[in-house]
N, C-alpha and C positions, 0 to 999 in steps of 0.2 A: 673386299668390294670389287666387283668386276667392272671392267672398262674396256672399250675397244682397243685402247692404246696398250693395255697389258697383254693383249692377244695378238698384237700386230707383229709383222716382219717388215721392217723398214728398209728402204733403199735411199741412200743419200746421193744427191746430185749437186755438184758445184756448177751452176749454169754458166757463169762467165767463162769457166774453163772448158766444159764440155762443148759449148756452142762456138768456141773459137774467137771470143771477143778480145779486142786489144786491151792491154793492161791499163793504159791510161784512157780516161773517158774523152774521146775525140769529138763528142757532140753529134756524131753522124748516127742517124737512126737506121738500124739494120734489123730485120725481123728474125734474128737468130734463134730466139726461144722457141720458135716453131719446130725446130729440130727435135725437140723432146717428143713431139707427136710420133716420130719414127721409133721412139724407145718404149712407148706405152705397152705394146704387146710384149716386148722383151721383159720388161719390169714384171708383168703379170705372169709370164712364163717362168721366170726365176723363182716365183712363188711369193713375191713381196706384195703387200696389200696396203702399204703406206709409203709415200715419198716425202722425204724431208729435203726441201730446197735450201742450199746455202743462199746468201743474199741475192735478191733479184731487183732491189729498188735502186733508183738513181744514185750514183756514188761517184767519188773522185777517181778511184782506182779499183781496188779488190772487193768492193761491195760492203765492207765494214766501216767505210767512212761515208756515211749517208749524206745526200743532199736533199732528197725528197722522199718522204715515207709513203707517198701515195701515187707515185709514178714509177712504172717499170723502167729500169735503165735503158736509155736509148740504144745502147749497144746490143740489147737483147730484143728490142721492139716496143710494142705498145701494150696498154692494159688489156686491150681487146685481144691481143695475141695470146697473153698469158691466160686470160679467161678461157680461150679455146683449149689451151693446154689442160687447165684444171678441169674443164668439162669433160675432156676425153679421158682423163684419169678417173674421175668420179664415175663415168659410164662403165668403166672396167671394174668398179668396185674398189678403187684405190684411193685412200684418203690423201689429203694434202696438208702438209705442215711447213710453215714458213719460218725463216730465220728472223727473229726479232732482235735487232741491234739497238737496244735501248740505253745502254750505258754511255754511249758516246756518238758523235756525229763527225762528219768530215768538215774540213775548213771551208768547203764550198756550200755548206748549210746556210740558207739565206738569212736566218736569224743571227748566226754568228758573223756573217759578213756585215750585217747591219750594226752589230756592236763594234766591230773593227772600224767602221766608218764614222759612226756617231758618238762612239765612247760612252760617256756617262749619260748622254741624252737618249740612248737607245732604250726602247721599251722592252727589249730582250736582255738587258744587262744582267738580270738575275736568273737567266736560263742557264748560265754557265758559272763556274767558279773563277771570277775575275779579280785582278788587282790592277787598277789603273795607274799605280805608282811604279809598276814593273814593266818589263818588256818580254817579248817571246823570241824563240829561236828564228822566227820569221820576221822579226822587227816590226811587229804590229803596233808598237807604242802602247802595249798592255800586256800583262801576264795572264795566262789562263792555265788551268789544270788540263794536262793531257792524260790519256789512259796509260798508266804504268810508264810514264816518260815518253810516250809516242805522241808527239805534238801535231801529227796529222790526224790524230783522233781526239777531238775536243769533248771533254767530259761534260755530260748534261748534269744539271742540278735536279735530281729527282726528289728533292725536298720542296721544290717549287710546284704548287698546285697547277699552275698554268702549264708547266712542262708535262706533268702527269696527264692532265686532260688532253693535251695535244697528242700524246702517245696513245691513249685510250681511244681517242676518236679515229686515229690511224688504223688501229685494230679493228674497230667497227667497220671502217672502209674496206678492209681486206675481207672481212666476212661478207659484207653486203655485195662486194664487186666480184670476188672470187669464190665465195662460199668455202673458205678454208676451214680445216678441221682442228688446227692446233698451231702452236708456236714453239719453236726451239729458241730459248733465250740465251743469247751470246753472253759470255762472262757473267753468268748468273750470280756467281760468288762475289761480284762487285756491286750487285743491285741492292738498293735500299729494301729492307724487309717490309716496311710499310707499303712501298710501291708494289711489291710482289703480292701481298695480301689483297691490295686494291685491284690489281690485275685479275687475280683469281676470282674475286667476287664479281667483277665486271664481265668476265668471259663466261662464268657459270650462268649468268643471266642472258648473255648474248646469244649463246648457242648450246643446245644440249650436248653433253659429253665432249665439250671442247677440251683439248689436251695440252697441258703445259709441261715442257721438258726443259730443264736448265743445264747449261754447261758448268759443271763442277769438276774441280781437279782434286783437291784435298779437303780435309776437315771432315766433320760429321755430317754426312749427307742428309740425315734425318732433320737437321736444322732447316733445310729448304724443302725437303720432300715430305710433306704432311698435308692433312686436309685443308689447311689455311693457305697453302702456297702452291707448291708444284706437285704434279702427279709423278714426275720422274726426273732423273737426272743422268748425265753421262757417267758411266762406271769406269772412270780412269784408274780406280784402285785395283781392279782386276785385269786392266788392260795389259800391263807389263807381263804379268804371269802367264797370260795366254801364250805368248811366244817364248819367253825365257824358260818356262818349264820344259818345253821341247828342246830348245837349243842347249840346255844344260842336262837334259835327260833327268829331270827331277820334278816329277808330277806332284810331289808333296807340296811344292810351292803354290801352285794355283789351287789345289784341293784344300790346303789349309786356309787360304784366303776365302774360298767359298764357304767352308764349314763355319769359320768365325763370323762371317757376315750374314749368312742366310740359313744357317742350321735351325733346327726346330726348337732349341733351347731359348728361354726368355732373355738370356744375356747376349745372344747374337745381335750384332750391331744393326743390321738392316733387315731383320726378320719381317717378312710381309711387304717390303718395299720392292718396287719393280723398276730396275734401273736399265738404262739404254746401254747395251753391250756391243762392242765393236772390235774387230781385229785391225782395222785401220780407219782413217778419215782424212779430211783435207788438211790436217795439221801435222800429221805424223808419217813417217816412211810406210810404204806399202807392205803389207805382211809378207808377200812373196819375196821382197828384198831383205827382209829381217831374218827369215828362217834359215838355219844352217843346212837343213836337209829338206829339199823341196817335196819329199814324200810325205812330210808332216803337214802340208798345207790343208789337204781335206780333213785331217784329224783335228786341226785347230778349229775348223769350221763346225765340225761335229760338236766339239766342246762348247763353242760359242752358242749354238742352238740348243744344247742340252743343259747348260747351266741356268740358274735362276736369272731371269731378266728378259729384256726385249731385244732381240737380235737386230742388228743393222748392218747392211752390206753397202760398201762404198763403191760407186760406179767404176767399172773396169776391173775391180778386184774379183768379181765373180768368174772371170776367166784368167786370173793370175797375172795382172798388169804389175810391172815393177817400177819403183821410183824411190829415191831416198831423200830425206829431209835436207841433207847437206847440199843437194843440188839446187835448193831454193823452193819456195812455195809453189811457183808455177809449174814445177816439174811434178808436183803432187796433184795438180788440177788440170790435166791435159784435155785437149780436144780429141774426139774420136769420130771418124767418118760414120761408123755404125757399130752397133753392139756385136759382140762375138760370143760364140758359145763353144764349150769343150767339155771334157769329162768333169772338170771341177764345177762348171755351171750346172750340169746335170745332178751332181752330188748335192750342191746347195739347194737345188729345187726340191730334191727328196727331203732334205732337212727342213726346209721351209714348210713343205706339206705336212711333215710330222709334227712340227710346232703348232701349226694351225689345227691339226686334228686332236692333239693330245693336250687337254687342259692341265694335265699334270706337269707339262713342261712350261705352262704359263704361270700356274698358281702353286705348284707343289713345293713342299719343303725339300731339304736335301740331306741325304745320308750317303756315306761312302763306304760300302761294305768290303771293297777290295781296293787296296792302294799300295803300289810299290813305286820305285823310281820311274819305271817304264810303262806301267799299266795302271788303269784305274777303272772302277765301275761306280757310277754314280746313280743313286736311287732317288727317284722323284714320286711322291705320293699325293694324290688329291682326290677327294670325293669318291673313294672306292677304286680309282684307277692307279696302277703302278707302272712306272716306266724306268727301265734301266738304260744308262748311256755308258757304253763300254769303249775303251780306248787301249789299243796296244801300240805303243810308239817305238817298240823294239823291232829289230830286223829278224827276230826269232819268233816262232809261234809261242803262245801262252794259254794255259788252261786256267780259267778262274773258278775258284770253288767258293760258293757262298750260298746261303739259303734265300732263294728268291721268293719263296712262299707260293709259287705257281710252278706248273710243270712245263707249260708252253708259252710262247710269245710270238707275236708278229714282229719280224725284223723290218722296220720301216726304212732302212737304208738299202738292204738287198732284195726286199720283197719276199723273202722266204720265211718259213716257220722255224723258230728256234726252240730247241729242247734243252731245258736246264738240267736234265738228268746226266749224272756222271761228270758234271763240270761243264763250263762254257768255254769252248775252244775258240781262240782268237787267232786269226791268221796274222802273219807279220805285217806291221804298218797298216792296221785296219781299224775301223770304228764302226759301231753299231748303235742303233736305238731299238730297244726291245720293249714293245707294249704287251704286257702280260695278259693272258686270256685263260 
């Protein structure tokens, strides 16, 4: 089944970082989110047609400890400011997806403050998992469940209909106010299945083609990604292979993962699923810092855009920004005065254009006719269209011999015509997307 989300090229922004907001919520209103207006043209020029915003709503610090689901964080500005940003993106044909942090709230969440103050007399005592006979790390005179032991993140009780209704009405507010097109669900692997099903039914009725993508790490993604729940999920299972296959010069690793998950055989784990694929994001080291050989960077992106799934580019990485997780999360979420461009940016633009032009890259199954430690050719077929994604990670040239089923192809990376006759010559450290004709 087709969906705009399956054909999109995403661009992720961490607004509190990009816009240079202080880490602690100082209560001072600054219209920083308007800075994104200066990035709209750049996002379009990179070839992205959907933006996924990390948290934008009022929070204690980093955005994931929410205080108010219906008010833009004062460090970023006002609801009117963000509506202006959404309108500018929509005018460019760019969809808007917001981070939905529904598993937990911050300690500054008013309903939680009410429980801390009134204890058992609070009408919100069942909004959280509370034990009034215990105590917390903050000496609240009560114990509460925090997310994975983080007590600045107060776990919501999603079994409580009042909590679910509150969250669904918040989503309605986002659609009514900002006309958003989808939600990325934080820690979706922690969310109650009944809640996810209710959210899917609610959003299906709320707006046509509304898109739900969940943050998943491990487990069988199809438990969450199905017609009753999510349209997509983050593909962490293939994330490591994207870089380690190049660092260890063993492309068998990533290709084996792709074949097992997305191959045409019925036993393949995620056959027919469309997962959100990334080389980096706000939680992990930048890909430019991880790769041993910088010359592999454009090749990683070719593989990212050529493999099954929905490609997502993290702001700054399109021009090769570096940062490591060991430096702390703020280092992964920096402020930039303005977007930059270089050869990598142009390469990603060509890949994005290819992904949008070739439905085989969005919906096609996967075969791998050529595979060595240092080279691979991936075949994608859909509705009569055939596309090959070729990678040579070696510093020596390579000629790939395989039956393409066609004589010629358009090279969507170089803009030239490719002739399959006599073998397909690959320059050292090169990558190609060949659309057969």
